[in-house]
C-alpha positions in Angstrom: -33.3 58.6 33.6 -33.5 60.5 36.9 -30.6 62.9 37.2 -29.5 64.1 40.6 -26.9 66.8 41.6 -23.3 65.6 41.5 -21.8 64.5 44.8 -18.2 63.4 44.7 -18.6 61.2 47.8 -21.4 59.3 46.2 -19.3 58.9 43.1 -16.4 57.5 45.1 -18.8 55.1 46.7 -19.8 53.8 43.3 -22.8 55.9 42.1 -23.4 55.9 38.3 -22.4 59.2 36.6 -23.5 60.7 33.3 -22.9 64.0 31.5 -25.7 66.5 31.0 -26.0 65.0 27.5 -26.5 61.5 29.0 -23.1 60.1 28.1 -21.7 57.7 30.7 -18.7 58.9 32.7 -16.3 56.9 34.9 -14.4 58.3 37.9 -10.7 57.6 37.6 -9.5 58.2 41.2 -6.2 56.6 40.5 -5.2 59.4 38.2 -6.4 62.4 40.1 -3.9 65.2 39.3 -3.1 68.3 41.3 -5.5 71.2 41.4 -5.4 73.2 38.1 -6.1 76.9 37.5 -9.8 76.3 37.5 -9.7 74.3 40.8 -10.6 71.1 39.0 -9.2 68.1 40.8 -11.0 64.9 39.7 -10.4 63.1 36.5 -13.3 61.3 34.7 -13.3 59.2 31.5 -16.3 60.2 29.4 -18.1 58.0 26.9 -16.8 60.0 24.0 -13.3 58.6 24.6 -11.8 61.6 26.3 -10.7 62.4 29.8 -11.9 65.6 31.5 -11.1 67.4 34.8 -13.9 68.4 37.2 -14.2 70.1 40.5 -16.0 68.7 43.5 -19.3 70.2 42.1 -19.1 68.1 38.9 -18.9 71.2 36.7 -16.7 71.3 33.6 -15.4 74.8 33.3 -14.1 75.7 29.8 -11.9 78.6 30.7 -14.1 80.6 33.1 -16.6 79.8 35.8 -20.1 81.0 34.9 -22.9 81.0 37.5 -25.9 78.8 36.6 -24.5 77.7 33.3 -24.8 74.0 32.3 -22.0 72.8 30.1 -22.6 69.7 28.0 -19.8 68.0 29.9 -21.2 68.7 33.4 -21.7 65.6 35.5 -24.8 64.3 37.3 -25.6 61.2 39.3 -28.1 58.7 37.9 -30.7 57.6 40.5 -32.9 54.6 39.7 
């Protein structure tokens, strides 16, 4: 699987998305909430049966933003 950096515009256009662990994720634009305290604005359904909030960068911030930290829930685009 060839993972590319997350790009919200590609996702909105239908690109396949997975977490850094390889679980499939689906953008749920119908349910995008307001910006939360971590500036996450996009809701995704992840293959573990949960919904998670993400920023435009595809990062899942669990409490604080840490530079260059890859969280297991971070999103990537799958290129064929």
